[in-house]
C-alpha positions in Angstrom: -4.1 -66.0 9.2 -1.5 -65.9 7.4 0.3 -62.4 6.1 0.4 -61.2 3.3 3.2 -60.9 1.1 5.3 -58.1 1.2 5.8 -56.1 -2.3 8.6 -54.2 -3.5 6.8 -50.6 -3.5 6.1 -51.1 -0.2 9.3 -52.3 0.9 10.7 -49.2 -1.0 8.4 -46.5 0.6 9.0 -48.0 4.3 13.0 -47.4 3.4 12.3 -44.2 2.5 10.3 -43.4 5.5 13.2 -44.5 7.6 15.7 -42.5 5.6 14.1 -39.2 6.4 13.2 -40.3 9.9 17.0 -40.6 10.5 18.6 -37.3 8.3 19.3 -34.8 10.7 21.0 -31.9 9.2 19.6 -32.8 5.6 16.2 -33.0 6.7 16.3 -29.2 7.6 18.2 -27.5 4.4 16.3 -26.3 1.1 15.7 -29.0 -1.1 13.6 -27.0 -3.3 16.0 -27.6 -6.7 14.7 -31.3 -6.3 12.5 -31.1 -9.1 15.0 -30.1 -11.5 16.8 -33.5 -11.1 13.6 -35.8 -10.9 14.2 -37.1 -14.7 14.4 -41.0 -15.6 17.8 -42.4 -15.6 19.7 -39.5 -14.3 23.4 -39.8 -14.3 25.8 -38.4 -11.8 27.6 -35.0 -12.9 24.3 -33.3 -13.8 24.4 -29.8 -13.0 22.3 -27.1 -12.0 22.6 -23.4 -12.3 21.7 -21.5 -9.5 20.7 -17.7 -9.7 21.5 -15.7 -6.6 19.5 -12.6 -5.1 20.5 -9.8 -7.2 22.0 -6.9 -5.0 22.5 -2.6 -6.3 23.4 0.7 -4.6 20.9 3.1 -3.0 21.4 6.2 -4.5 20.9 9.9 -3.1 18.7 12.4 -4.8 15.7 13.2 -7.8 18.1 11.6 -10.4 18.1 8.9 -12.0 20.8 6.2 -11.4 20.6 3.4 -13.3 22.5 0.6 -12.6 23.8 -2.7 -14.4 22.3 -5.9 -12.6 24.7 -7.7 -10.4 23.4 -11.0 -11.2 25.2 -14.0 -8.9 25.4 -17.3 -9.9 26.5 -21.2 -8.2 26.0 -24.4 -9.4 24.3 -27.6 -7.8 26.0 -30.9 -9.0 24.5 -34.4 -8.7 27.5 -36.2 -7.8 27.2 -38.2 -5.0 25.6 -41.8 -5.3 25.5 -44.3 -2.5 23.7 -47.3 -1.4 24.2 -50.1 0.8 23.4 -53.6 0.1 21.2 -55.8 2.2 19.8 -59.4 2.0 16.2 -60.3 2.4 14.6 -63.7 1.4 11.9 -64.6 0.0 10.4 -65.8 3.6 11.0 -62.7 5.1 8.7 -61.0 2.8 5.8 -62.6 4.5 6.1 -60.9 7.6 4.4 -58.2 9.0 6.0 -54.7 7.4 7.0 -53.5 10.1 8.8 -56.5 11.9 10.4 -56.7 8.7 11.5 -53.0 8.8 12.8 -53.4 12.4 14.8 -56.4 11.2 16.3 -55.9 8.1 15.6 -52.2 6.8 16.3 -50.1 10.1 19.6 -51.3 11.0 21.1 -50.3 7.1 19.1 -47.2 6.2 20.6 -45.7 9.6 23.7 -46.0 8.5 23.6 -44.7 4.9 21.0 -41.5 6.5 24.3 -40.9 8.9 26.6 -40.6 5.7 24.6 -38.4 3.7 24.0 -36.6 7.0 28.2 -36.9 6.8 28.4 -35.2 3.6 26.2 -32.3 3.8 27.8 -31.7 7.1 31.0 -31.1 5.1 29.9 -27.6 3.7 31.5 -26.0 6.8 34.1 -26.1 4.3 32.8 -23.0 2.5 31.5 -21.2 5.2 33.6 -18.3 6.8 31.4 -16.9 9.7 32.6 -18.2 12.8 32.2 -17.9 16.2 33.1 -20.6 19.5 36.6 -20.8 21.2 38.7 -23.6 18.7 39.6 -26.9 21.8 36.5 -25.4 24.1 33.3 -27.5 23.9 30.6 -24.7 23.4 28.6 -25.0 26.3 26.5 -21.8 26.8 23.9 -19.4 25.8 26.5 -16.7 24.4 27.7 -18.5 21.9 24.4 -19.2 19.6 23.7 -15.9 20.2 27.2 -15.1 18.7 26.2 -17.6 15.8 22.8 -15.5 15.6 24.8 -12.4 16.0 26.7 -13.2 12.9 23.5 -14.3 10.4 22.3 -11.1 11.4 25.1 -8.6 10.3 25.0 -10.8 7.0 21.0 -9.9 6.6 20.0 -13.7 7.0 16.5 -13.9 7.1 15.2 -14.9 10.9 13.2 -17.5 10.0 13.7 -20.9 9.9 16.7 -20.9 11.4 18.6 -24.1 13.1 21.4 -25.3 14.9 23.6 -28.7 14.5 26.2 -30.0 17.0 27.7 -32.6 17.6 27.3 -35.0 21.0 29.8 -33.4 23.2 28.4 -29.8 22.4 24.8 -31.1 22.7 25.8 -32.6 26.0 27.4 -29.6 27.6 24.9 -26.8 26.0 21.8 -29.0 27.4 24.2 -29.0 31.4 24.8 -24.9 30.6 21.5 -24.0 30.0 19.8 -26.1 32.8 19.9 -23.7 35.3 18.1 -20.7 32.7 14.6 -19.8 33.0 13.2 -21.7 30.3 9.5 -22.7 29.5 8.5 -25.5 31.4 7.8 -27.7 28.2 11.1 -27.5 26.8 12.5 -27.9 30.2 10.9 -31.6 30.4 11.7 -32.3 27.0 15.4 -31.5 27.9 15.1 -33.5 30.6 13.6 -37.0 29.4 15.6 -37.1 26.0 18.7 -35.1 26.4 18.4 -32.9 23.6 18.2 -28.9 23.2 15.0 -29.1 21.0 12.8 -26.7 19.6 12.1 -23.0 20.0 15.1 -22.3 21.9 17.1 -18.7 21.8 16.0 -17.9 18.1 16.4 -21.1 17.1 13.7 -23.1 14.9 15.2 -26.2 15.9 18.6 -27.7 18.1 19.6 -31.0 17.6 22.5 -33.5 17.6 23.8 -35.7 14.7 27.3 -37.5 14.9 27.9 -36.8 11.5 29.4 -33.5 12.3 32.8 -33.1 10.9 36.5 -32.4 12.9 38.5 -29.7 10.5 42.3 -29.9 10.7 44.4 -26.8 10.1 47.0 -26.3 8.2 50.3 -26.4 8.8 50.9 -22.9 8.4 53.9 -20.6 8.9 54.3 -18.1 11.6 54.1 -14.2 10.8 51.7 -14.2 8.5 51.2 -10.9 6.5 49.3 -9.7 3.6 52.0 -9.8 0.5 50.9 -6.8 -1.5 47.5 -4.3 -1.3 44.4 -5.9 -3.3 43.3 -3.3 -5.2 40.6 -5.3 -7.8 37.2 -5.4 -6.7 35.9 -8.9 -6.7 39.6 -10.4 -5.6 39.5 -13.9 -4.3 43.0 -14.5 -4.4 45.0 -13.4 -2.0 49.4 -13.2 -1.6 50.3 -14.4 2.2 54.0 -13.8 3.4 55.6 -15.8 6.3 58.2 -17.7 7.8 58.9 -20.7 7.4 59.4 -23.2 4.7 57.0 -26.0 3.3 53.8 -24.8 5.0 50.5 -25.5 4.2 46.5 -24.2 4.3 43.6 -26.3 4.2 40.6 -25.5 2.6 38.1 -24.8 5.5 40.9 -23.1 7.3 39.6 -19.3 8.4 41.8 -16.3 9.4 40.9 -12.0 9.8 43.0 -9.2 8.0 44.2 -6.4 10.6 41.0 -3.4 9.7 39.4 -5.3 7.2 36.0 -4.9 8.5 33.2 -7.2 7.4 30.0 -4.7 6.3 26.5 -5.3 6.3 25.3 -6.2 3.0 22.2 -4.5 2.8 23.8 -1.0 4.3 27.1 -1.6 3.1 28.4 0.0 6.7 31.3 -2.1 8.6 29.5 -4.4 11.8 32.9 -3.6 14.0 33.9 -7.3 13.2 37.1 -8.0 11.4 35.5 -10.0 8.1 36.4 -13.7 8.4 37.6 -15.5 5.4 37.8 -19.1 4.8 40.4 -20.8 2.4 38.6 -22.6 -0.5 41.2 -25.1 -1.8 44.9 -26.2 -0.6 47.3 -23.9 -0.8 51.6 -25.1 0.1 54.2 -22.4 0.5 57.9 -21.3 1.1 58.0 -18.1 2.8 55.4 -17.0 0.6 51.8 -18.7 -0.5 49.1 -17.6 -2.7 45.2 -18.5 -1.4 42.1 -18.0 -2.8 39.5 -17.2 -0.2 35.8 -16.4 0.3 34.2 -14.4 0.2 35.3 -12.7 -2.6 36.6 -8.9 -1.7 34.3 -6.1 -2.4 34.5 -2.5 -0.5 31.7 -1.0 0.4 31.2 1.6 -3.1 30.4 -1.7 -4.4 26.8 -3.3 -4.2 28.2 -6.9 -3.7 30.0 -5.3 -0.5 31.6 -7.5 1.8 34.5 -5.1 3.5 34.9 -1.9 4.4 38.4 -1.6 3.1 41.1 -3.4 0.7 43.7 -5.3 2.2 47.4 -3.5 2.5 50.5 -4.6 2.6 52.1 -6.0 5.5 48.6 -6.3 7.4 48.8 -8.9 10.0 46.9 -12.2 9.0 45.2 -13.7 12.8 44.5 -17.5 11.8 41.6 -19.5 13.8 42.5 -21.9 16.1 46.6 -23.6 15.8 48.4 -25.1 13.1 48.2 -28.6 12.4 45.1 -29.1 15.1 41.8 -30.9 15.0 38.5 -29.0 15.9 34.8 -29.7 15.7 32.6 -27.9 13.2 29.2 -27.4 14.3 26.7 -25.6 12.1 24.6 -23.0 12.5 22.5 -21.6 9.5 18.7 -20.7 7.9 17.3 -22.9 5.8 18.6 -21.2 2.3 22.8 -21.4 3.2 22.8 -24.9 2.0 20.9 -27.2 -0.4 20.5 -30.6 -1.3 18.6 -32.1 -4.3 18.7 -36.0 -5.1 17.9 -37.6 -8.5 15.6 -40.3 -9.5 17.4 -43.2 -10.9 16.9 -45.5 -13.7 14.8 -48.6 -13.2 16.4 -51.7 -14.5 14.6 -54.3 -16.4 15.4 -57.7 -16.3 16.0 -58.0 -12.2 13.9 -59.5 -9.6 12.8 -56.3 -8.0 13.0 -52.9 -9.1 10.7 -49.2 -6.9 11.8 -46.0 -6.6 9.7 -44.0 -4.5 9.9 -40.0 -3.7 8.9 -37.9 -0.8 9.9 -34.3 0.9 12.5 -34.3 -2.1 14.2 -37.5 -1.1 14.2 -40.3 -4.2 15.3 -43.6 -3.3 15.6 -46.7 -5.1 15.9 -50.3 -4.4 16.8 -53.2 -6.5 16.9 -57.0 -5.8 18.6 -59.4 -7.9 19.0 -63.2 -8.2 22.7 -64.6 -8.4 22.3 -67.6 -10.6 26.5 -68.8 -9.8 25.9 -68.3 -5.8 22.4 -68.8 -5.2 22.2 -65.4 -3.3 19.6 -62.6 -3.8 21.4 -59.3 -3.2 19.8 -56.3 -3.2 20.9 -52.8 -3.0 19.3 -49.8 -1.9 20.7 -46.5 -3.4 20.4 -42.4 -3.5 22.1 -40.1 -5.7 22.3 -36.6 -4.4 23.9 -32.9 -4.6 24.2 -30.8 -2.0 26.1 -27.2 -1.7 26.1 -24.1 0.1 25.2 -22.2 -2.3 24.4 -18.9 0.1 27.2 -19.1 2.8 26.4 -16.0 4.6 23.5 -17.2 5.8 25.5 -19.9 8.0 28.2 -19.7 10.6 30.7 -22.5 12.3 30.7 -23.0 15.6 34.2 -24.3 16.6 34.7 -26.4 19.5 37.3 -29.5 20.6 
């Protein structure tokens, strides 16, 4: 019995299935905003304004104290278009779909998935909460629980929470936790596939991705202090004084300031941990530099409180890690910390084949044409997407080697 000819729609649906199955970190992030971009002919640069939860002060006594809304917004832009080229002949269209997928689609689309995951993993640069020892591969339950502590102190809801780590951290953690009193089923899965698995230490899933990023720190100065006392609520710029010339701070660098403690966003009381700040844009200076940071600095008298007190002049700044060094960035996150959305790309006319499929918030397009000049049939598989850490307080970085 001869095989039926594969159609472009069958191929597109199978390609999307392979893409979804190969995504790791992207699989477990928020994709609720996808419908906002699901329009025919979406273009790079389309932007969605996302409203964040309101925060207000709780007041004492019977007298009503009305407060203005503290509406906060962030934006999500669809500004990433990735594609991968693949050739398949008319003869290959007569294959069984599974054989076609294994030979033609899977080798290429797995690379596309890894590239998308690598993009999403770059949100670490906007996440300030950090645990682990820079230069040491995480290998104990303590580091996973410390990351949970950060999320708890920032009032992140308990479920669903995920951890995605690089291959080195995965190997060290599986080995380091092998002697724990874990359920037999969990231990069995870890032994068989070498992965941490699901339902471990309060995480819905702990998985491994080769797409996790390495961060190279700036070439900071030494003896770093705050240049002048901060007194304005919502400040995101800090002046730093230091020893040295032509020194740099890189986006993603993390530091603490002496005597400036984080507060619980619900109670606005100190957590007992120094507030960590992340540099949000590269900066350079000689003896002084101005860095932009996240989170914005609000004291406990404000509904958006992030610290118990303003930084003061000459307060010592302690950078995380060493200058000019590279460290692995593993991620722990609540699903709502990171969002990912795709858009429906235009289906052109006048080509040999064109199809689009959408499933679970991911839109994928395949186009095949005929190149008469070279007698070839080039094909491209495209995804247009955007991503952002819209609630970075609900995520944490685990620094490694």
